[in-house]
C-alpha positions as CSV (number, residue, x, y, z in Angstrom):
1,M,-13.5,25.9,0.7
2,T,-12.2,25.7,4.4
3,A,-9.0,24.5,5.2
4,F,-8.1,22.0,7.9
5,P,-5.1,22.7,9.6
6,I,-3.9,20.2,12.3
7,F,0.0,21.0,12.3
8,P,0.8,24.9,12.8
9,Q,2.8,24.4,9.2
10,A,-0.3,23.6,7.6
11,E,-1.6,27.4,8.3
12,C,1.4,28.3,5.7
13,F,-0.3,26.8,3.1
14,E,-3.0,30.1,3.2
15,E,-0.3,32.3,2.3
16,A,1.3,32.4,-0.6
17,S,4.4,34.4,0.4
18,V,5.3,31.4,2.5
19,G,6.3,28.3,0.8
20,H,4.8,24.8,1.9
21,I,4.6,21.3,0.8
22,A,1.8,18.7,1.2
23,L,1.7,15.5,0.7
24,V,-1.3,14.4,-0.9
25,G,-2.8,11.0,-0.4
26,A,-5.6,10.4,-4.2
27,G,-7.0,7.4,-2.6
28,P,-6.8,4.1,-5.3
29,G,-8.3,5.9,-8.3
30,A,-11.7,6.7,-7.6
31,R,-11.8,10.6,-7.2
32,D,-15.0,10.6,-5.0
33,L,-12.6,8.8,-2.5
34,L,-10.3,11.5,-1.6
35,T,-11.0,13.2,1.3
36,L,-11.8,16.6,1.9
37,R,-8.7,18.2,2.9
38,A,-7.0,16.3,0.1
39,V,-9.8,18.3,-2.1
40,D,-8.9,21.3,-0.5
41,R,-5.1,21.3,-1.0
42,L,-5.6,20.7,-4.5
43,E,-8.0,23.3,-4.9
44,R,-5.4,26.0,-3.5
45,A,-1.9,24.6,-5.0
46,D,0.2,26.6,-7.3
47,V,2.1,23.1,-8.3
48,V,1.2,19.8,-8.4
49,F,4.0,16.8,-8.8
50,Y,1.6,13.9,-9.1
51,D,2.8,10.2,-9.8
52,R,1.8,7.6,-12.7
53,L,-1.4,5.7,-11.2
54,V,-3.1,9.0,-10.0
55,E,-6.4,8.9,-12.4
56,P,-6.8,12.1,-15.2
57,D,-9.9,13.1,-13.1
58,V,-8.2,13.7,-9.8
59,L,-6.3,16.0,-11.2
60,D,-9.0,18.0,-12.4
61,L,-9.6,19.0,-8.7
62,A,-6.6,21.5,-9.1
63,R,-7.3,25.0,-9.2
64,P,-7.8,26.5,-13.0
65,G,-3.7,27.7,-13.9
66,A,-1.8,25.4,-11.2
67,E,1.0,23.8,-12.8
68,L,0.6,19.7,-13.5
69,V,4.1,17.9,-13.4
70,F,4.5,14.3,-13.7
71,V,6.9,12.7,-11.7
72,G,5.7,9.1,-12.0
73,K,8.2,6.5,-12.2
74,H,7.7,3.2,-14.3
75,V,9.5,-0.4,-13.7
76,G,12.9,-0.1,-15.7
77,A,12.4,3.5,-16.8
78,H,13.4,5.9,-13.5
79,S,13.3,9.4,-15.2
80,W,12.0,10.4,-12.1
81,P,14.4,9.1,-9.3
82,Q,13.4,9.8,-5.7
83,D,16.0,12.3,-5.2
84,R,15.2,14.4,-8.1
85,I,11.9,14.4,-7.1
86,N,13.2,15.5,-3.4
87,R,15.2,18.6,-5.2
88,V,12.1,19.8,-7.2
89,I,9.4,20.0,-4.6
90,V,11.9,21.7,-2.5
91,A,12.9,24.6,-5.4
92,E,9.3,25.4,-5.7
93,A,8.4,25.9,-2.1
94,L,11.5,27.9,-1.6
95,K,10.1,29.8,-4.3
96,G,7.0,30.8,-1.9
97,R,5.0,28.3,-3.8
98,R,2.1,25.9,-2.6
99,V,3.3,22.8,-3.4
100,V,1.4,19.2,-3.8
101,R,2.8,16.1,-4.0
102,L,-0.1,14.0,-5.0
103,K,0.6,10.0,-4.6
104,S,-1.9,7.2,-5.3
105,G,-2.8,5.7,-2.1
106,D,-1.9,7.2,1.2
107,P,1.6,8.8,1.5
108,G,2.6,6.6,4.5
109,I,2.1,3.2,3.1
110,F,4.6,2.4,0.8
111,G,5.0,5.9,-0.5
112,R,8.4,7.1,0.4
113,A,6.8,10.1,2.2
114,S,9.5,9.6,4.5
115,E,12.1,11.0,2.1
116,E,10.2,13.7,0.8
117,M,9.5,15.0,4.7
118,D,13.0,14.8,5.3
119,A,14.3,17.1,2.5
120,A,11.7,19.4,3.5
121,R,12.1,19.9,6.8
122,A,16.6,20.0,5.9
123,A,15.4,23.1,3.8
124,G,13.0,24.6,6.4
125,I,9.9,24.4,4.5
126,P,6.4,23.4,6.0
127,I,5.3,20.3,5.2
128,E,2.0,17.9,6.2
129,L,1.0,15.0,5.4
130,V,-2.5,14.3,4.1
131,P,-3.5,10.5,4.4
132,G,-5.6,8.9,1.9
133,V,-7.5,5.4,1.5
134,T,-5.3,3.0,0.9
135,A,-5.6,-0.1,-1.6
136,A,-6.0,-2.9,1.0
137,A,-8.8,-1.1,2.8
138,A,-10.5,0.1,-1.1
139,A,-10.0,-3.9,-2.3
140,G,-11.5,-5.3,1.1
141,A,-14.6,-2.4,0.8
142,S,-14.9,-3.5,-3.3
143,L,-14.8,-7.4,-2.4
144,G,-17.6,-6.6,0.2
145,R,-15.8,-7.9,3.3
146,S,-14.0,-7.1,6.3
147,L,-10.0,-7.5,6.3
148,T,-10.4,-8.4,10.1
149,E,-13.0,-11.0,11.3
150,R,-13.3,-11.8,15.0
151,G,-12.5,-16.0,15.0
152,V,-11.0,-15.9,11.9
153,A,-8.5,-13.2,11.2
154,N,-7.9,-10.4,14.2
155,T,-4.6,-9.2,12.6
156,L,-3.8,-7.3,9.7
157,V,-0.4,-7.3,7.9
158,L,0.4,-4.5,5.4
159,T,3.7,-5.6,3.5
160,T,5.1,-5.8,0.1
161,G,7.0,-8.2,-2.2
162,T,9.2,-5.6,-3.6
163,G,12.2,-3.0,-2.5
164,C,14.7,-0.8,-3.3
165,A,16.9,-2.1,-6.6
166,S,20.0,-1.8,-3.7
167,D,17.8,-3.7,-1.0
168,P,17.8,-7.3,-0.7
169,L,14.1,-8.7,-1.4
170,P,12.2,-8.4,1.9
171,D,10.6,-11.3,3.6
172,S,7.1,-10.4,3.0
173,S,5.3,-13.4,4.6
174,R,7.1,-13.3,8.1
175,L,4.2,-11.7,9.8
176,S,1.5,-13.8,8.2
177,G,0.2,-16.8,10.9
178,P,-2.9,-18.1,11.8
179,G,-5.4,-15.5,12.6
180,T,-3.9,-13.0,10.3
181,T,-5.2,-11.3,6.6
182,T,-1.7,-10.4,5.0
183,A,-2.3,-7.8,1.9
184,F,0.5,-7.8,-0.3
185,Y,1.3,-4.7,-1.8
186,M,3.9,-4.7,-5.4
187,S,3.8,-8.1,-5.4
188,V,2.8,-9.2,-8.6
189,R,6.3,-10.0,-10.0
190,Q,7.0,-11.9,-6.7
191,A,4.3,-13.8,-6.6
192,D,6.3,-17.3,-6.8
193,R,8.4,-16.9,-3.9
194,L,5.3,-15.3,-1.9
195,A,3.4,-19.0,-2.6
196,S,6.4,-20.9,-1.7
197,D,7.3,-18.7,1.4
198,L,3.7,-18.8,2.9
199,M,3.2,-22.8,2.1
200,H,6.8,-23.0,3.9
201,R,5.3,-21.4,6.9
202,G,2.6,-23.5,7.2
203,I,-0.6,-22.4,5.6
204,P,-2.4,-25.0,3.7
205,P,-2.0,-24.5,0.0
206,E,-5.5,-24.4,-1.0
207,S,-6.5,-21.5,1.0
208,H,-7.9,-18.7,-0.9
209,V,-6.2,-15.7,-2.6
210,D,-8.2,-12.6,-3.5
211,I,-6.1,-10.6,-6.4
212,C,-7.8,-7.3,-6.7
213,V,-6.5,-5.7,-9.9
214,D,-6.9,-1.4,-10.2
215,V,-9.1,-1.4,-7.2
216,S,-11.8,1.8,-7.6
217,K,-10.5,2.4,-11.3
218,P,-13.0,1.7,-14.6
219,T,-10.6,-1.1,-15.4
220,E,-10.9,-2.7,-11.5
221,R,-11.3,-6.7,-11.8
222,H,-11.1,-9.3,-9.5
223,L,-9.7,-12.7,-9.6
224,R,-9.5,-15.8,-7.1
225,A,-6.9,-18.5,-6.6
226,T,-5.0,-20.4,-4.1
227,V,-1.7,-20.2,-2.7
228,R,-0.3,-23.1,-4.7
229,T,-2.5,-21.7,-8.3
230,L,-1.4,-17.9,-7.2
231,P,1.7,-17.9,-9.4
232,E,-0.3,-19.7,-12.7
233,V,-3.6,-17.4,-12.2
234,I,-1.5,-14.1,-12.3
235,H,0.3,-15.6,-15.1
236,R,-2.6,-16.9,-17.3
237,N,-4.5,-13.6,-16.7
238,R,-1.0,-11.4,-17.6
239,I,-1.2,-9.2,-14.7
240,N,1.7,-7.1,-14.5
241,G,0.2,-3.4,-13.1
242,C,-1.6,-2.5,-9.9
243,A,-2.5,-5.1,-7.9
244,I,-3.1,-6.1,-4.3
245,L,-3.1,-9.6,-3.2
246,L,-5.2,-10.4,-0.1
247,V,-4.7,-13.9,2.0
248,T,-6.6,-14.9,4.9
249,W,-5.0,-17.2,7.2
250,P,-7.9,-18.4,9.6
251,D,-7.4,-18.8,13.2
252,E,-9.3,-22.3,12.7
253,F,-6.2,-23.8,11.2
254,A,-3.7,-22.9,14.0
255,A,-6.1,-24.9,16.0
256,R,-6.2,-27.7,13.6
257,S,-2.5,-27.3,13.3
258,Q,-2.2,-27.5,17.4
259,S,-4.8,-30.5,17.3
260,T,-2.3,-32.1,15.1
261,Q,0.8,-31.6,16.9
262,D,-0.9,-32.7,20.4
263,S,-2.3,-35.9,18.6
264,K,1.8,-36.7,17.4
265,S,2.8,-36.0,20.6
266,D,0.6,-38.3,22.2
267,M,1.5,-40.8,19.8
268,R,5.3,-40.6,20.7
269,E,4.8,-40.6,24.4
270,K,2.8,-43.9,24.1
271,K,5.8,-45.3,22.1
272,F,8.2,-44.3,24.5
273,E,5.6,-46.1,27.2
274,V,5.4,-49.1,25.2
275,A,9.2,-49.0,24.8
276,M,9.7,-48.9,28.4
277,I,7.8,-51.5,29.5
């Protein structure tokens, strides 16, 4: 298969004598959602370090004889902390091997790609980023809907409800507002907080939420909730794994809210005029 180098460093993947790392997006699960470049890198890798969300049939694309190493993290059991992953992928590349770091979704979206790229560059190892289909895009496609729509939502926000263990929880809903669709990654455990934050920002409690579980995988399922019922629906259906929460806050609510504020302002002005008389 023809290689698709877009950076000068990518050409190093052709030569076994020169170590190289490719951070490859495996997409949301389905093998046929990988890019041609991702398949190319897998077919020529000497070693593949893969995450726990990568489907087994994606690994089948690796060339015969390639070493497959699981470096996934599980909640509460980080046997492969990030700094250890950084060390091993660099160490293998320093041996002159073609290394693929295979991540679910897109490596550049909540994939900690920056840390691995920094480690490679510090060691003088050429590294490239191969994008993948991110879960929010796959969720929208699976639902048969656009994540943006003229007059409804002209802004798409990708955010996460979870941060590093040492960091405070992110203010995930700070960019949500009328005219936005917000895709919440890794947020199932934060559903109570997110629902409360969204309602505090003014979204109508009955606004609907799409809960997309295991998008593009054989175990895929969709559930619908409102912002108010989101925590209860997640708890009742025992959703504790990989899920995207899609919340659209239509522009019409902005007009409705502004109309209500204008009406209240008019009432205050009329009362003030009566008081002056």
